[in-house]
C-alpha positions in Angstrom: 0.0 0.0 0.0 1.3 3.4 -0.8 2.5 5.3 2.2 1.2 8.9 2.1 2.8 11.5 4.3 1.1 14.8 5.2 2.3 18.1 6.8 2.7 17.8 10.5 1.6 20.6 12.7 2.8 20.4 16.4 0.9 22.3 19.0 2.0 22.0 22.6 0.7 24.2 25.3 3.2 25.1 28.0 2.3 25.5 31.7 1.1 28.9 32.8 4.1 31.0 33.9 4.1 33.8 36.5 4.8 37.5 36.2 7.0 39.4 38.6 3.9 40.2 40.8 3.0 36.5 41.0 0.0 36.7 38.7 -0.4 33.8 36.3 -0.1 34.6 32.7 -1.9 32.9 29.8 -0.3 29.7 28.6 2.1 30.3 25.7 1.9 28.3 22.5 4.7 26.2 21.1 3.8 25.8 17.4 6.0 24.2 14.7 5.2 23.3 11.2 6.9 21.2 8.7 8.2 23.2 5.8 7.3 20.7 3.1 4.5 18.4 2.0 6.2 15.0 1.8 4.4 12.5 -0.4 6.2 9.3 -1.1 5.4 6.0 -2.7 7.6 4.0 -0.3 6.2 0.7 0.7 7.2 -0.4 4.2 9.2 -3.5 4.7 7.7 -5.9 7.3 7.7 -9.7 7.9 5.0 -12.0 9.1 7.6 -13.9 11.1 9.6 -11.2 12.8 13.1 -11.9 13.9 14.2 -8.7 15.5 17.3 -7.1 17.1 17.5 -4.1 19.3 20.1 -1.4 18.5 20.2 0.5 21.8 21.6 4.0 22.2 24.1 2.8 24.8 26.2 1.4 22.0 26.1 4.6 19.9 29.3 5.8 21.6 31.2 2.9 20.1 30.2 3.5 16.5 28.7 7.0 16.3 30.5 9.3 18.7 33.6 10.9 17.2 32.9 9.3 13.8 32.5 11.0 10.4 29.8 10.0 8.0 31.9 7.4 6.1 33.1 5.8 9.3 29.6 5.7 10.7 28.2 4.2 7.5 30.9 1.5 7.4 30.3 0.6 11.1 26.5 0.4 10.5 27.0 -1.8 7.5 29.1 -4.2 9.6 26.6 -4.3 12.4 23.7 -5.0 10.0 25.6 -7.7 8.3 26.3 -9.3 11.7 22.6 -9.1 12.5 21.7 -10.7 9.2 24.1 -13.6 10.0 21.8 -14.3 12.9 18.7 -14.4 10.5 17.5 -11.0 11.8 15.0 -9.3 9.5 13.8 -6.4 11.7 15.9 -3.7 13.5 14.5 -1.8 16.4 16.7 1.3 16.2 16.9 3.7 19.1 16.1 7.1 17.7 14.7 9.0 20.7 16.0 7.4 24.0 16.1 10.3 26.4 14.1 13.2 25.1 16.7 13.6 22.3 16.9 12.9 18.6 19.3 10.7 16.6 17.7 12.2 13.4 16.8 15.7 12.1 14.2 17.1 14.4 12.5 20.5 15.0 11.1 19.2 18.3 13.8 17.5 20.3 17.5 18.4 20.7 20.3 16.3 19.2 21.4 13.2 21.0 24.6 13.4 23.1 26.4 10.7 21.0 25.7 12.5 17.7 28.6 15.0 17.3 28.7 14.8 13.5 26.7 16.7 10.9 25.3 13.6 9.2 21.8 12.1 9.7 22.3 8.7 11.4 18.7 7.6 10.8 18.9 8.3 7.1 22.1 6.3 6.8 20.7 3.4 8.9 17.6 3.3 6.7 19.6 3.4 3.5 21.9 0.6 4.5 19.2 -1.6 6.1 16.8 -1.3 3.2 19.5 -2.2 0.8 19.8 -5.4 2.7 16.0 -6.0 2.8 15.8 -5.3 6.5 12.9 -3.7 8.2 13.6 -0.7 10.5 11.3 0.3 13.4 12.0 3.6 15.0 12.4 2.9 18.7 11.2 5.7 21.0 11.2 6.0 24.8 8.1 8.2 25.2 8.5 9.5 28.7 12.3 9.4 29.6 14.2 12.7 29.1 17.5 14.3 30.0 19.3 14.1 33.3 19.0 17.2 35.6 22.5 18.3 34.6 21.9 17.8 30.9 18.7 19.8 30.9 20.6 22.9 31.9 22.5 22.8 28.6 19.4 22.2 26.4 18.3 24.9 24.0 15.9 27.5 25.5 13.2 26.7 23.0 13.1 23.1 24.0 9.5 22.7 25.4 10.5 20.2 28.0 13.2 22.5 29.4 10.5 25.3 29.6 8.3 22.9 31.6 11.2 21.8 33.8 12.2 25.3 34.6 8.7 26.3 35.7 8.1 25.3 39.3 4.3 25.5 38.8 4.4 23.1 35.9 4.1 19.3 36.5 4.3 18.1 32.9 7.8 16.9 33.6 9.0 15.4 36.9 12.3 14.3 38.4 13.1 10.8 39.5 16.7 9.6 40.3 18.2 12.7 38.9 16.4 12.4 35.6 13.4 14.2 34.0 10.5 12.2 32.9 7.3 13.3 31.1 4.2 12.9 33.3 1.6 10.9 31.2 -1.3 12.3 33.2 -1.5 15.3 31.0 -2.7 15.8 27.4 0.2 18.1 26.8 2.8 15.5 27.3 0.9 12.9 25.3 0.5 15.4 22.5 4.3 16.1 22.5 5.1 12.4 22.3 2.7 11.8 19.4 3.9 14.9 17.6 7.5 13.7 17.9 6.5 10.3 16.5 4.6 11.8 13.6 7.6 14.0 12.8 9.7 10.8 12.4 7.1 9.0 10.3 6.6 12.0 8.0 10.3 12.7 7.4 11.7 9.1 7.1 10.9 5.9 5.4 10.6 3.9 8.7 8.8 0.6 8.6 7.3 0.8 12.1 7.3 2.5 15.5 8.5 0.7 18.6 8.4 1.6 22.3 9.8 -0.4 25.2 9.0 -0.8 28.9 9.8 2.7 30.2 6.4 3.8 31.4 6.2 5.1 35.0 9.7 5.2 36.4 8.7 4.8 40.0 5.9 3.6 42.3 6.6 6.6 44.7 3.6 8.7 45.2 5.4 12.1 45.1 6.1 11.6 41.3 2.7 12.7 40.2 0.9 13.7 43.4 -0.3 17.1 42.1 -1.9 15.5 39.0 -3.4 12.7 41.0 -4.9 15.1 43.5 -6.4 17.2 40.6 -7.8 14.1 39.0 -10.2 13.3 41.8 -9.4 9.7 41.7 -8.9 7.7 44.9 -7.0 4.7 43.3 -3.4 5.7 42.3 -2.6 2.4 40.7 -5.8 2.3 38.6 -5.3 5.9 37.6 -1.7 5.4 36.5 -2.7 2.4 34.5 -5.4 4.5 32.8 -2.8 7.2 32.0 -0.4 4.7 30.4 -3.3 3.1 28.4 -4.3 6.6 27.1 -0.7 7.2 26.1 -0.4 3.9 24.2 -3.8 4.4 22.5 -2.8 7.9 21.4 0.5 6.6 19.9 -1.4 3.7 18.1 -3.9 6.2 16.7 -1.0 8.4 15.4 0.9 5.5 13.8 -2.0 3.7 12.4 -2.8 6.7 10.1 0.4 5.8 8.1 0.0 2.1 7.4 3.0 1.0 9.5 2.9 -1.2 12.6 3.2 0.0 16.2 4.9 -2.4 18.6 5.3 -2.4 22.4 8.1 -4.3 24.3 7.0 -4.6 28.0 8.6 -6.4 30.8 8.4 -10.2 30.6 7.2 -10.4 34.2 3.4 -9.7 33.8 2.8 -9.0 37.4 5.6 -6.4 37.4 4.1 -4.7 34.4 1.1 -3.8 36.5 2.6 -3.3 39.9 5.8 -1.3 39.0 5.1 0.3 35.6 1.3 0.4 35.5 1.2 -1.2 32.0 -2.0 -2.9 31.2 -0.5 -5.5 28.9 -3.4 -7.9 29.0 -5.7 -5.2 27.6 -3.2 -4.0 25.0 -2.6 -7.6 23.7 -6.3 -8.7 23.6 -8.2 -5.7 22.2 -7.9 -3.9 18.9 -6.6 -0.3 18.9 -3.5 -0.5 21.2 -0.7 -2.2 19.2 0.0 -4.3 16.2 2.7 -6.5 17.8 4.0 -7.0 21.4 7.5 -8.1 22.3 7.6 -9.2 26.0 11.2 -9.1 27.3 11.4 -12.7 28.6 15.0 -12.3 29.6 14.9 -15.3 31.9 16.6 -18.6 32.0 14.8 -22.0 32.2 15.8 -22.2 36.0 14.8 -18.6 36.9 13.0 -18.9 40.2 10.5 -16.0 39.6 9.7 -16.3 35.9 11.2 -19.5 34.4 11.3 -19.2 30.6 8.9 -21.9 29.5 5.9 -21.1 31.8 6.4 -17.4 31.1 6.3 -18.0 27.4 3.1 -20.0 27.8 1.6 -17.2 29.9 2.2 -14.7 27.1 0.8 -17.1 24.6 -2.4 -17.0 26.5 -2.4 -13.2 27.0 -2.0 -12.4 23.3 -5.5 -13.6 22.4 -6.2 -11.2 19.5 -5.4 -12.6 16.1 -4.6 -9.1 14.8 -1.8 -8.7 17.3 1.5 -10.5 16.7 3.5 -12.0 19.6 7.3 -11.7 19.3 9.4 -13.0 22.2 12.3 -10.9 23.4 15.3 -12.9 24.3 18.1 -11.7 26.7 21.2 -12.7 24.7 23.2 -10.1 26.7 23.1 -12.5 29.6 25.3 -15.2 27.9 28.4 -16.1 29.8 27.3 -14.0 32.8 25.8 -14.7 36.2 22.2 -13.7 36.7 22.0 -12.5 40.4 18.2 -11.9 40.1 17.4 -15.5 39.0 17.7 -17.1 42.4 20.1 -19.8 43.6 18.9 -22.4 41.0 19.3 -20.0 38.0 22.2 -17.8 39.0 24.8 -19.6 37.0 22.5 -21.0 34.2 23.8 -18.6 31.6 27.4 -19.6 32.4 26.7 -23.3 32.4 24.5 -23.4 29.3 26.1 -21.6 26.4 23.4 -23.0 24.1 20.5 -21.5 26.1 19.4 -18.9 23.5 19.3 -21.5 20.7 17.2 -23.7 23.0 14.8 -20.8 23.7 14.6 -20.1 19.9 13.5 -23.6 19.3 10.9 -23.4 22.0 9.6 -20.1 20.5 9.4 -21.7 17.1 7.3 -24.5 18.5 4.9 -22.0 20.2 2.2 -19.8 18.8 4.5 -16.8 18.8 5.1 -15.0 15.5 8.9 -14.6 16.0 11.6 -13.5 18.4 13.9 -10.6 19.1 17.5 -10.5 20.4 18.9 -8.0 22.9 22.7 -8.0 23.2 
């Protein structure tokens, strides 16, 4: 199907500021328009059986920082060829990990590892598509800069304006980092406008988010918004906020004929109790996602979430035939101890070097529609 792109208009309302006499002023408007109408005949590349691999921003320092365009392109090609050697057909590329952009953006500031003048997303897309690989733009919706980093952000960065206004609660601090508060329409609109900017400027094949929803269970994080809401159940209210965020992203992405995927924690109970992610709803009803990639980063002997029963649990959760189930596998644990696995599973990843291959075979025998590797 032809992929049609339209002009994006971003409208984000900042919090009311105060004048010198303490009186609140009217909210200011943050308005940005695309300068061009982008109409393309690009047909997205996607696979019924998805074999994915995450390309996280933490590795960008190795092959992006301090590199010129040719060096970066060469390094990208090598990484993509390595992924292909593991039968990967879909790349989840970190493009906005911390309220920043590893692409050309009018909304978010440039990522800290991007110190060159080239466009890394454009290069990644060129190289990946030449190899027949699908590229899903991976966004962390709520996580933003550290407190220290925010001081050096451009003054016109809307999140910085929110952060500097003590009366504004659109962004809040946890563990020395700013996070958007999903309780507000303004923050959800910013997230969706940023995603739409990516889709309208680049030939991405999908949009992907991971498990960074609420960063804490502490009540102080969103106490003002919760009090204003009139709700008396904090957990239920936070779950509702996350669902509204996910629904808004889905509605944004679905207008462009590309899939939207979510990668939550593999521990279903923790999804609800620590991050307020209603994965059972999202995976069973239309209108929330097109595929879901639970991070089942557990060994077979894990005492809390052993791999085989956890896989079966997710098979039962993803009950909607319109939603694909892709299993996230923790290849990064190979040859390491797993201190969170309990006594029986702590050394499993050391003792069983074939564990990922065994998990892949189990996934292939399940009802899942593929798997994804995190190194």
